[in-house]
Residue frames as qw, qx, qy, qz and C-alpha x, y, z in Angstrom:
[[0.363, -0.625, -0.453, 0.521, -3.59, 73.43, -45.52],
 [0.218, 0.753, 0.198, 0.589, -4.30, 77.05, -45.99],
 [0.420, -0.278, -0.386, 0.773, -2.56, 79.63, -43.86],
 [0.009, -0.924, -0.380, -0.025, -4.52, 82.74, -42.88],
 [0.407, 0.468, -0.111, 0.777, -2.70, 85.96, -43.50],
 [0.403, -0.654, -0.421, 0.483, -2.21, 88.05, -40.41],
 [0.253, 0.879, 0.151, 0.375, -2.69, 91.72, -41.29],
 [0.558, -0.035, -0.260, 0.787, 0.29, 93.85, -40.45],
 [0.168, -0.796, -0.368, 0.450, -0.22, 96.93, -38.50],
 [0.398, 0.849, 0.143, 0.315, -0.08, 100.18, -40.30],
 [0.462, 0.341, -0.274, 0.772, 2.74, 102.64, -39.83],
 [0.299, -0.571, 0.099, -0.758, 0.44, 104.83, -37.72],
 [0.857, -0.422, -0.164, -0.247, -0.55, 101.92, -35.59],
 [0.838, 0.048, -0.278, 0.467, 3.03, 100.81, -35.12],
 [0.209, 0.459, -0.228, 0.833, 4.12, 104.40, -34.21],
 [0.544, -0.557, 0.022, -0.627, 1.29, 104.71, -31.60],
 [0.931, -0.286, -0.227, 0.021, 2.27, 101.40, -30.11],
 [0.617, 0.216, -0.322, 0.685, 5.97, 102.55, -29.80],
 [0.110, -0.537, 0.158, -0.821, 4.69, 105.75, -28.11],
 [0.781, -0.469, -0.104, -0.398, 2.49, 103.67, -25.72],
 [0.909, -0.078, -0.280, 0.300, 5.41, 101.37, -24.96],
 [0.488, 0.231, -0.257, 0.802, 7.74, 104.32, -24.22],
 [0.344, -0.729, -0.137, -0.576, 5.17, 106.37, -22.23],
 [0.148, 0.311, -0.732, 0.588, 6.34, 106.74, -18.68],
 [0.428, -0.451, -0.783, 0.009, 4.51, 105.06, -15.91],
 [0.358, -0.860, -0.148, -0.332, 2.85, 106.88, -13.08],
 [0.786, -0.519, -0.004, 0.336, 5.55, 105.69, -10.75],
 [0.627, 0.147, 0.153, 0.749, 8.26, 107.06, -13.06],
 [0.009, 0.727, 0.184, 0.662, 6.43, 110.42, -13.31],
 [0.594, -0.785, -0.153, -0.088, 6.08, 110.53, -9.56],
 [0.769, -0.309, 0.037, 0.559, 9.83, 110.02, -9.09],
 [0.403, 0.378, 0.202, 0.808, 10.58, 112.79, -11.58],
 [0.258, -0.824, -0.236, -0.446, 8.05, 115.09, -9.80],
 [0.725, -0.652, -0.090, 0.204, 9.81, 114.39, -6.52],
 [0.662, -0.032, 0.126, 0.738, 13.18, 115.23, -8.07],
 [0.158, 0.593, 0.226, 0.756, 11.78, 118.45, -9.42],
 [0.482, -0.821, -0.232, -0.198, 10.22, 119.34, -6.04],
 [0.749, -0.462, -0.040, 0.474, 13.71, 118.98, -4.50],
 [0.451, 0.237, 0.165, 0.845, 14.73, 121.98, -6.58],
 [0.219, -0.755, -0.290, -0.545, 11.98, 124.19, -5.13],
 [0.430, -0.013, -0.547, 0.718, 13.57, 125.98, -2.10],
 [0.292, -0.866, -0.396, 0.092, 11.88, 127.73, 0.74],
 [0.389, 0.709, -0.101, 0.580, 13.60, 131.14, 0.40],
 [0.428, -0.798, 0.202, -0.374, 13.66, 131.78, 4.17],
 [0.825, -0.429, 0.367, -0.038, 15.15, 128.43, 5.12],
 [0.195, 0.673, -0.654, -0.286, 17.17, 127.62, 1.99],
 [0.316, -0.092, 0.943, -0.038, 15.95, 124.01, 2.04],
 [0.302, -0.065, -0.691, -0.654, 13.72, 122.34, -0.60],
 [0.632, -0.189, 0.067, -0.749, 10.06, 121.86, 0.00],
 [0.848, -0.036, -0.508, -0.146, 10.31, 117.99, -0.24],
 [0.559, 0.081, -0.655, 0.502, 12.97, 117.68, 2.48],
 [0.191, -0.219, 0.357, -0.888, 11.14, 120.27, 4.66],
 [0.036, 0.294, 0.937, -0.184, 8.06, 118.01, 4.54],
 [0.279, 0.362, 0.134, -0.879, 5.88, 120.61, 2.95],
 [0.486, 0.112, -0.620, -0.605, 4.63, 118.33, 0.21],
 [0.582, -0.075, 0.630, -0.509, 1.72, 116.22, 1.56],
 [0.744, 0.267, 0.610, -0.057, 0.55, 114.37, -1.58],
 [0.127, 0.407, -0.608, -0.670, 1.40, 113.80, -5.23],
 [0.667, 0.298, 0.617, -0.292, -1.59, 112.44, -6.98],
 [0.093, 0.315, -0.657, -0.679, -1.38, 111.22, -10.74],
 [0.736, 0.299, 0.377, -0.477, -4.47, 110.30, -12.67],
 [0.796, 0.260, 0.519, 0.173, -4.81, 108.01, -15.81],
 [0.534, 0.809, 0.153, 0.192, -3.94, 110.92, -18.05],
 [0.716, 0.012, -0.183, 0.674, -0.79, 111.62, -16.17],
 [0.119, -0.787, -0.055, -0.603, -2.15, 114.84, -14.79],
 [0.532, -0.073, -0.609, 0.584, -0.49, 115.68, -11.48],
 [0.342, -0.833, -0.135, -0.414, -1.88, 117.33, -8.44],
 [0.527, 0.144, -0.551, 0.631, 0.54, 118.36, -5.72],
 [0.486, -0.806, -0.282, -0.185, -0.76, 119.13, -2.29],
 [0.555, 0.195, -0.394, 0.706, 1.62, 121.25, -0.21],
 [0.437, -0.815, -0.356, 0.136, 1.67, 123.33, 2.94],
 [0.238, 0.751, -0.271, 0.554, 3.67, 126.11, 4.50],
 [0.458, 0.003, -0.679, 0.574, 5.64, 126.21, 7.71],
 [0.023, 0.324, 0.540, -0.776, 3.21, 128.85, 9.13],
 [0.289, 0.670, 0.682, -0.051, -0.36, 129.81, 8.26],
 [0.107, 0.926, 0.125, -0.339, 0.44, 133.41, 7.55],
 [0.532, -0.313, 0.504, 0.604, 3.54, 132.70, 5.44],
 [0.400, 0.727, 0.007, -0.558, 3.42, 134.95, 2.31],
 [0.068, -0.478, 0.749, 0.453, 5.45, 132.65, 0.02],
 [0.641, 0.269, 0.696, -0.183, 2.53, 130.36, -1.06],
 [0.635, 0.734, 0.074, -0.229, 2.04, 131.88, -4.57],
 [0.137, 0.764, -0.613, -0.147, 5.75, 131.84, -5.15],
 [0.411, -0.217, 0.884, -0.048, 6.04, 128.10, -4.16],
 [0.697, 0.473, 0.479, -0.247, 2.95, 127.33, -6.27],
 [0.505, 0.810, -0.211, -0.210, 4.69, 128.95, -9.44],
 [0.018, -0.639, 0.767, 0.065, 7.98, 127.19, -8.74],
 [0.624, 0.023, 0.768, -0.143, 6.24, 123.77, -8.43],
 [0.713, 0.612, 0.288, -0.185, 4.64, 124.26, -11.81],
 [0.353, 0.837, -0.398, -0.132, 7.79, 125.60, -13.46],
 [0.239, -0.532, 0.812, -0.033, 10.00, 122.79, -12.03],
 [0.607, 0.087, 0.784, -0.098, 7.72, 120.12, -13.30],
 [0.532, 0.685, -0.024, -0.497, 6.98, 121.56, -16.73],
 [0.250, 0.608, -0.698, -0.284, 9.92, 119.78, -18.44],
 [0.501, -0.155, 0.835, -0.165, 8.91, 116.26, -17.37],
 [0.280, 0.144, -0.769, -0.556, 8.33, 113.99, -20.38],
 [0.341, -0.274, -0.880, -0.187, 4.84, 112.43, -20.50],
 [0.070, -0.351, -0.633, 0.687, 3.38, 114.60, -17.74],
 [0.042, 0.692, 0.647, 0.316, -0.05, 116.09, -18.15],
 [0.127, -0.797, -0.026, -0.590, -1.36, 119.22, -16.44],
 [0.483, -0.101, -0.635, 0.595, 0.03, 120.09, -13.09],
 [0.345, -0.759, -0.209, -0.511, -2.19, 121.60, -10.48],
 [0.348, 0.103, -0.683, 0.634, -1.40, 122.45, -6.91],
 [0.480, -0.704, -0.355, -0.385, -3.40, 122.95, -3.80],
 [0.102, 0.419, -0.562, 0.706, -2.21, 124.78, -0.68],
 [0.680, -0.475, -0.538, -0.152, -3.47, 122.91, 2.38],
 [0.144, -0.635, 0.443, -0.617, -3.25, 123.88, 6.03],
 [0.767, -0.312, 0.410, -0.383, -4.31, 120.62, 7.61],
 [0.673, -0.634, -0.253, 0.285, -2.65, 118.81, 9.16],
 [0.051, -0.978, 0.200, 0.020, -0.44, 121.74, 10.24],
 [0.693, 0.483, -0.416, 0.337, 3.22, 121.51, 9.41],
 [0.641, -0.742, 0.194, -0.022, 5.54, 120.58, 12.27],
 [0.047, 0.751, -0.650, -0.111, 9.37, 120.13, 12.33],
 [0.636, -0.148, 0.753, -0.080, 8.83, 116.37, 12.72],
 [0.764, 0.577, 0.254, -0.138, 7.73, 116.29, 9.03],
 [0.232, 0.838, -0.465, -0.168, 11.22, 117.28, 7.87],
 [0.915, 0.204, -0.317, 0.142, 13.67, 114.66, 6.55],
 [0.772, -0.474, -0.033, 0.423, 16.78, 113.84, 8.62],
 [0.548, 0.259, 0.171, 0.777, 18.78, 115.98, 6.11],
 [0.047, -0.719, -0.169, -0.672, 16.70, 119.04, 6.65],
 [0.661, -0.733, -0.150, -0.057, 16.60, 118.53, 10.46],
 [0.775, -0.230, 0.016, 0.589, 20.32, 118.29, 10.54],
 [0.372, 0.423, 0.190, 0.804, 20.77, 121.42, 8.37],
 [0.263, -0.746, -0.145, -0.594, 18.48, 123.42, 10.66],
 [0.095, 0.361, -0.712, 0.595, 20.16, 122.04, 13.84],
 [0.748, -0.305, 0.053, -0.588, 17.13, 119.91, 14.97],
 [0.719, 0.165, -0.673, 0.047, 19.29, 116.80, 15.48]]
């Protein structure tokens, strides 16, 4: 009987497999993005945008590029650009994340019902 030799993977192939095995999943990235968004505070209310219900969607594509759709408490609120910058800054450190883009949306309009119980309690909506 002859045994066929199984070619061993090159060092580069092994290294790329280790990187692929260690790459974060989209669910893991989403959890880290949520944690990061909980550090972005509305300066007027002093509560983070996640618990205020200002984040409407977090989409992650196959390249781990992230798109965050968010809104503001009122249509004329001037803090949109600041929140946009803070979202990008707070997510920049996340391992395995691609590009982060944001989109300010106004529909559906934000209402206090979108807040988490924590935010409602902090603002006296209980």
